[in-house]
C-alpha positions as MATLAB code, in Angstrom:
seq = 'MEFTVNKSDLVRELSLSQGVVERKTTIPILSNVLLEAAGDRLTITATDLELGIRCSTPAKVKHQGSGTLTAKKLMDYVRLLPETDLHIKFSENHWATIVCGRSRTRIAGMSRESYPELPVMPGALTRIPAGLLASLIGKTIFSISNEESRFTLNGALLQLRDDMITMVSTDGHRLALAEASNSLGGAINYKALLPRKAMAELLKMTQEVPDKSAGIEFAGDDNHLFFRVGDRLLISRKLTGNFPDYERVLPRSHAYYVEFEKEELKASIERVAQFADERSRAIKTRFEGGEATLHSSLSDSGESEESLPVEYDGPGVEIGFNAQYLLDFLRALPENKVQFHFKDSQSAGELRPGGDGGSTYRYVVMPMRI';
ca = [
     -28.664    0.216  -21.496;
     -27.149   -2.696  -23.402;
     -23.457   -3.813  -24.582;
     -21.103   -6.529  -25.894;
     -17.301   -6.743  -23.428;
     -14.609   -9.021  -23.761;
     -14.841  -11.615  -20.188;
     -11.303  -11.057  -19.639;
     -11.861   -7.145  -19.845;
     -14.293   -7.133  -17.908;
     -12.664   -9.225  -14.688;
      -9.257   -6.982  -14.508;
     -10.941   -4.116  -14.284;
     -13.384   -5.791  -11.692;
     -10.576   -7.199   -9.614;
      -9.053   -3.507   -8.883;
     -12.830   -2.684   -7.886;
     -12.697   -4.735   -5.350;
     -10.413   -3.538   -2.626;
     -12.289   -0.408   -2.702;
     -16.210   -1.561   -2.821;
     -17.278   -1.331    1.238;
     -18.235   -4.563    1.781;
     -19.680   -4.100    5.130;
     -21.936   -1.343    4.633;
     -24.900    0.233    6.594;
     -25.439    2.191    2.794;
     -26.210   -0.841    0.835;
     -25.432    0.990   -3.284;
     -21.532    0.697   -0.964;
     -20.758   -2.763   -2.494;
     -22.046   -2.572   -5.728;
     -20.066   -0.559   -9.112;
     -21.131    1.383  -10.878;
     -21.696    0.746  -14.989;
     -22.186    3.402  -17.658;
     -22.325    2.077  -21.119;
     -21.299    4.985  -23.784;
     -19.411    5.507  -27.228;
     -17.250    2.163  -27.450;
     -16.735    2.375  -23.568;
     -17.377    0.481  -20.581;
     -16.785    2.781  -17.482;
     -16.727    1.029  -14.034;
     -16.780    3.294  -11.017;
     -16.894    1.502   -6.768;
     -16.092    4.110   -3.992;
     -17.015    3.562   -0.552;
     -16.931    7.566    0.600;
     -13.315    7.702    1.502;
     -11.853    5.950   -1.787;
     -12.887    5.836   -5.442;
     -11.773    3.861   -8.492;
     -12.890    4.703  -12.038;
     -11.697    2.455  -15.064;
     -12.788    1.538  -18.315;
     -12.242   -1.229  -21.049;
     -13.842   -1.151  -24.233;
     -16.999   -2.550  -25.101;
     -19.226   -2.319  -28.092;
     -22.386    0.016  -26.536;
     -25.966   -1.107  -28.708;
     -27.954    1.114  -26.474;
     -25.664    3.789  -23.655;
     -26.927    4.245  -20.225;
     -26.008    3.609  -16.434;
     -26.858    1.398  -13.916;
     -25.446   -0.697  -10.747;
     -24.587   -3.646   -9.884;
     -23.294   -5.439   -6.705;
     -19.705   -5.666   -6.771;
     -19.050   -9.010   -5.228;
     -21.616  -11.562   -7.103;
     -20.962   -9.784  -10.410;
     -17.177  -10.646  -10.131;
     -17.513  -14.068   -8.549;
     -20.546  -15.151  -11.577;
     -18.121  -13.218  -14.389;
     -14.876  -15.100  -13.667;
     -16.282  -17.843  -13.847;
     -17.703  -17.570  -18.080;
     -15.604  -19.218  -20.297;
     -12.991  -16.798  -22.352;
     -15.509  -15.214  -24.688;
     -17.819  -12.180  -25.315;
     -21.044  -11.089  -22.839;
     -23.896   -9.456  -23.709;
     -25.055   -7.592  -20.942;
     -28.358   -5.817  -21.122;
     -30.247   -3.911  -18.391;
     -33.457   -3.846  -18.137;
     -36.331   -0.811  -16.158;
     -36.836   -2.618  -12.720;
     -33.069   -3.037  -12.849;
     -31.880   -5.313  -13.068;
     -29.753   -6.989  -15.989;
     -29.382  -10.104  -17.997;
     -26.230  -11.148  -18.810;
     -25.252  -14.068  -21.803;
     -22.246  -15.832  -22.357;
     -22.655  -18.825  -24.915;
     -25.039  -21.059  -23.622;
     -25.224  -19.715  -20.148;
     -27.975  -16.626  -19.539;
     -28.360  -15.205  -15.376;
     -29.996  -12.279  -14.177;
     -28.751  -10.680  -10.830;
     -30.560   -7.088   -8.830;
     -29.351   -4.033   -9.389;
     -30.170   -0.719   -8.528;
     -30.830    2.651   -9.629;
     -28.082    4.928  -10.883;
     -30.074    7.294   -8.791;
     -28.162    6.996   -5.193;
     -24.812    6.152   -6.042;
     -22.583    8.545   -5.303;
     -20.506   11.653   -7.855;
     -17.002   10.861   -7.254;
     -15.354   14.430   -7.627;
     -13.243   15.947  -10.881;
     -10.040   15.792  -11.366;
      -8.091   19.069  -10.940;
      -5.148   19.649  -13.675;
      -2.434   17.876  -12.743;
       0.086   18.693  -10.495;
       3.305   15.945  -11.424;
       3.543   13.020  -13.019;
       5.766   10.042  -10.961;
       7.308    7.098  -11.868;
       4.932    4.098  -12.043;
       8.191    2.236  -10.552;
       9.078    4.683   -7.697;
       5.225    5.563   -6.082;
       5.403    1.182   -5.483;
       8.707    1.485   -4.144;
       8.369    4.308   -1.792;
       5.098    2.651   -0.517;
       6.091   -0.479   -0.375;
       8.939    0.656    2.080;
       6.945    2.284    4.634;
       3.138    0.389    4.344;
       3.833   -1.745    7.389;
       4.654    0.817    9.343;
       1.122    3.005    9.511;
      -0.856    2.618   12.928;
      -3.876    0.272   13.379;
      -5.309    2.232   15.608;
      -8.422    4.155   14.722;
      -7.913    6.648   17.314;
      -4.504    8.052   15.909;
      -6.192    8.744   12.658;
      -3.347   10.799   11.990;
      -1.128    7.933   12.069;
      -4.157    5.985    9.466;
      -1.583    7.270    6.390;
       1.414    8.396    5.275;
       2.905   11.647    5.195;
       3.718   11.948    0.984;
       5.786   15.271    0.327;
       6.666   15.928   -3.079;
       9.274   18.945   -3.619;
      10.818   19.878   -7.295;
      13.673   17.452   -7.258;
      12.881   14.887   -4.243;
      10.188   12.586   -2.947;
       9.565   11.593    0.511;
       7.138    9.492    1.968;
       7.516    8.837    5.852;
       4.875    6.324    8.290;
       5.000    5.468   11.639;
       2.561    3.878   14.608;
       4.022    5.369   17.539;
       6.913    2.534   17.830;
       8.782    2.485   14.484;
       9.154    5.115   11.756;
      10.057    4.128    8.499;
      11.026    6.865    5.681;
      12.108    6.648    2.217;
      12.444    9.415   -0.602;
      14.708    9.893   -3.950;
      15.855   12.438   -6.497;
      13.781   12.773   -9.626;
      12.930   16.155  -11.175;
       9.236   16.015  -11.611;
       9.522   19.154  -13.168;
       8.150   22.398  -12.579;
       8.757   24.189   -9.076;
       6.044   21.970   -7.274;
       5.858   22.152   -3.126;
       3.536   19.699   -2.324;
       2.605   17.605    0.731;
      -0.852   15.352    2.555;
      -1.542   12.288    4.237;
      -2.673    9.306    2.315;
      -4.136    7.109    3.696;
      -3.294    2.945    4.368;
      -6.325    1.485    1.718;
      -5.176    3.991   -1.058;
      -2.023    3.474   -0.791;
      -3.383   -0.740   -1.028;
      -5.083   -0.301   -4.414;
      -1.837    2.687   -5.758;
       0.079   -0.808   -5.108;
      -2.400   -3.197   -7.523;
      -2.653   -0.211   -9.825;
       1.060    0.352  -10.435;
       1.724   -3.543  -10.927;
      -0.583   -3.141  -13.557;
       1.630   -0.847  -15.426;
       4.225   -2.397  -17.780;
       6.047    0.164  -18.109;
       7.399    0.863  -14.540;
       9.028    4.162  -16.012;
       5.852    5.689  -17.172;
       4.483    8.378  -15.030;
       1.177    8.785  -12.980;
      -0.730   11.786  -13.037;
      -0.909   13.040   -9.888;
      -3.339   16.014   -8.509;
      -4.917   17.176   -4.734;
      -7.616   19.294   -4.343;
      -8.834   20.567   -0.079;
      -9.730   17.287    0.265;
      -8.499   14.723   -2.504;
      -5.569   13.061   -4.346;
      -6.050   12.188   -7.112;
      -4.132    9.569   -8.899;
      -5.010    8.684  -12.974;
      -2.747    6.091  -14.499;
      -3.709    5.726  -18.220;
      -8.132    4.771  -18.547;
      -7.881    4.235  -14.390;
      -8.486    6.872  -11.843;
      -7.889    6.106   -8.063;
      -9.401    9.358   -6.109;
      -8.412    8.901   -1.837;
     -10.149   11.580    0.312;
      -6.913   12.914    2.018;
      -6.420   12.153    5.966;
      -6.875   15.366    7.854;
      -4.331   16.572   11.464;
      -0.781   17.083   11.556;
       1.616   14.327   11.039;
       4.236   14.285   13.789;
       7.469   16.349   13.209;
       9.395   13.502   12.128;
      12.583   15.129   11.046;
      12.729   15.238   15.288;
      12.209   11.635   15.473;
      15.239   10.702   13.433;
      18.811    9.990   15.112;
      21.409   12.833   14.346;
      23.812   10.023   14.640;
      24.681    6.867   16.296;
      28.091    5.749   17.591;
      28.336    2.514   16.947;
      27.090    0.351   13.529;
      26.869   -3.226   11.832;
      26.581   -4.889    8.703;
      25.074   -8.074    8.358;
      23.940  -10.074    4.627;
      19.718   -8.990    4.276;
      18.767  -12.906    4.046;
      20.961  -14.568    6.839;
      19.751  -11.979    9.093;
      15.929  -12.181    7.903;
      16.057  -15.991    7.926;
      17.938  -16.375   12.132;
      15.733  -13.299   13.464;
      12.763  -15.732   12.206;
      13.816  -18.862   13.575;
      14.746  -16.964   16.958;
      11.590  -15.833   16.946;
       9.820  -19.244   16.746;
      10.743  -18.655   20.729;
       9.517  -14.783   21.397;
       6.450  -14.136   22.908;
       3.479  -13.779   20.576;
       2.187  -10.751   21.561;
       5.698   -9.213   22.576;
       7.592  -10.347   19.653;
      10.551   -9.275   21.658;
      13.818  -10.821   21.662;
      17.041  -10.043   22.460;
      20.366   -8.653   20.692;
      24.260   -8.548   21.427;
      27.105   -6.502   20.208;
      29.773   -7.893   22.316;
      33.508   -8.872   20.139;
      32.306   -9.052   16.740;
      29.696  -11.001   17.000;
      26.023  -10.452   17.267;
      23.501  -12.440   18.847;
      19.711  -13.197   18.585;
      18.175  -14.923   21.835;
      14.531  -15.427   23.210;
      13.092  -17.973   25.141;
       9.464  -18.377   26.323;
       9.809  -20.856   29.824;
       6.858  -23.046   28.602;
       8.292  -23.918   25.265;
      11.513  -23.288   25.046;
      14.595  -21.005   23.794;
      16.690  -20.176   21.094;
      20.476  -18.378   20.641;
      21.927  -17.464   16.668;
      25.145  -15.896   16.764;
      26.045  -13.930   12.923;
      29.455  -12.952   12.757;
      30.081   -9.108   12.302;
      33.002   -6.428   12.454;
      32.671   -4.231   15.765;
      34.710   -4.041   18.002;
      32.953   -1.798   20.854;
      31.914   -2.190   23.711;
      29.195   -5.103   24.806;
      25.833   -3.399   24.291;
      21.998   -5.374   24.420;
      18.992   -3.665   23.162;
      15.226   -5.743   22.790;
      13.537   -5.412   19.732;
       9.969   -6.699   18.495;
      11.254   -8.745   15.819;
       8.589   -8.511   13.714;
       9.228   -4.823   13.436;
      12.806   -5.884   12.489;
      11.716   -8.246    9.454;
       8.770   -5.730    7.725;
      11.761   -3.720    7.331;
      14.357   -6.535    6.025;
      10.939   -8.122    4.281;
      10.443   -4.737    2.180;
      14.378   -4.150    1.386;
      15.646   -4.728   -1.950;
      19.595   -4.244   -1.455;
      21.490   -7.348   -0.480;
      22.891   -6.123    2.536;
      21.740   -4.054    6.031;
      23.214   -1.612    8.544;
      22.167   -1.638   12.143;
      23.348    1.653   13.213;
      22.732    1.396   17.356;
      24.147    4.079   20.928;
      23.181    1.889   24.015;
      20.368    0.141   25.717;
      17.933    2.473   25.751;
      17.733    4.449   22.274;
      16.601    3.756   19.302;
      17.923    1.988   16.520;
      17.874    2.152   13.169;
      18.250    0.046   10.120;
      19.433    0.989    6.585;
      20.361   -0.605    3.142;
      23.744   -1.645    3.076;
      26.172    0.355    0.562;
      25.542    3.825   -1.204;
      22.533    3.617   -3.529;
      20.378    7.294   -5.333;
      18.105    6.651   -2.518;
      17.332    7.592    1.490;
      16.054    4.889    3.511;
      15.566    4.541    7.104;
      14.120    2.989    9.713;
      13.507    3.966   13.411;
      13.100    1.293   15.739;
      11.829    2.046   19.487;
      14.699   -0.393   22.041;
      11.564   -2.684   24.240;
      12.257   -3.747   28.362;
      12.803   -7.028   28.343;
];
């Protein structure tokens, strides 16, 4: 195989493969990217057997063929080269020679024969606007569970209906639900569990799309989910198992609510949380007499308290929350105002955007005993 490719084009596509490639693997070939040259394109494939990405870039192909090279070593070297064309030639022993200007480098590769085949994308079910998908992921990815034993919570539930897209995630202590009205065209009713790693890579891919209204082709088979953006295809294995019945967790009503300026509340929580326990991150929130008070203390380092004016004339209520959980929502919220809904110190609190928008965003947080 022998071809010439622009350095910037190659770096752009290789960078998308870096998050997919398995660095610490017992299968050496999974640390490599597969390069395939044919026609006037160079196709780059990476996989960890759970997630795969295939993208391509223009190239001048002298001899078509395929080969694999270590993903990290190739990326680290190529990005240091000057902005010009690279000439890459593979020899029969799977080594690749890279010539760029006066630089000449040889990199050890492995046979393409042992590289796993990615599944073929079936016909697209629908097209999801890139900006909408990125928004839903950004609003839910932070509340996915990190506990590997709870594998059904290691991703988000993606639910598509012809007039609505919903994404839900939970780690058992909090739950984030984001949904938006959108006509996907045709009758569709589909749901699947999308792993966290796939969501993170989808965010990267959508950031590369200049027109956020452009549609991402979506398809699924028995075991995989497929997302195609132009010349790039992301393939994710579905998480197996049943996602919890999240609708039972969502509070039907709250006795009280207060509204804050988002940035003001976020800054206050960040300051007060400096004196919260590092493990529990617990702070107290108290609502009473037109005022919301945030408080934290550590016996060995100090305490902090801030008060914010609110419209509230109900009884005094004090609730403990994990400050990090509150901050995760506030950092993901695009609106300038936030509503805090609550009932009493034993019931879950709920955060929502202030005002009336065209989408639904609900964030339920369990209280803490302090």
